[in-house]
N, C-alpha and C positions, 0 to 999 in steps of 0.2 A: 743293637740292636739299629738297623740300618732303618732314616728316613722311610725310607721306599719301602723299608717290607714293616713298615708301620701305616704306612696307606694300602699295603694289599690292593697297587689299580693293574688290573690284568689288563693288560693290551688289545688282549687280543677281543677285547670288548666292549672297548672303549670305542661312546659315540663320533663320527665323523662331524657332527656339530656342535660338540660340548669343548672348543680353544681351550677354556678356563683351567677342567678337570689334563689334559692335556700337560699345557704349563706349567702349575704343578710339581705334575710327574713331572715331568723334564729338568725343574726344578731343582727340586730334589735327588736323582738319579744322580745332576748334574753334579750336584753340591754332594756327592758322597764319590763319586766318581775325578773331581780334586780335590779329597783328601786325601785318595787312594794315587793317584800320583807325585802329588806334593810328596806325603810319606815318604816316593820311590825313589825322591828322585826325578822328577819330570818335569820339569820345571814350567817346559814350555805349553802341555798338554797341559797344566794347574793354566793354566791362567788362559789356555782354548780356554777351560768344562768352566770356567770363572761366568767369561763373556756368555758363554752358555744360560750361564743360573743366571745370570745379571737380566739377561735377555725373556729369559724364561722368564721374570718372576717383574716387569716389566709391560708382559703379557694380561698378568695376575692382575695387575694392577689396572690398566688396561680397561680388564674388559669387567670392573670393580664398578669403578667408579659408572662403563656406560649402564650398568645396569642400575646402577644409584642411578643415575640421572635418568633412567625410563621408569624409574619408580615412581617418582619425582612427576612426572608430567601427567601420571595417573587422576 
């Protein structure tokens, strides 16, 4: 079972103001698609999807740092 299936993220109900949840979902989807592309000999697509995965992961980390920073101010 892929990480995306485990997350059971329903993008049709995603809140537009929740970039962290969207980035987590995109990260998992990109990881799964990168594996598919790589296993199918589509190296350039795998590379691009790896870039998407990395960027989405950095968005998650950034939002976590901002949240932690905001919690420290309280």
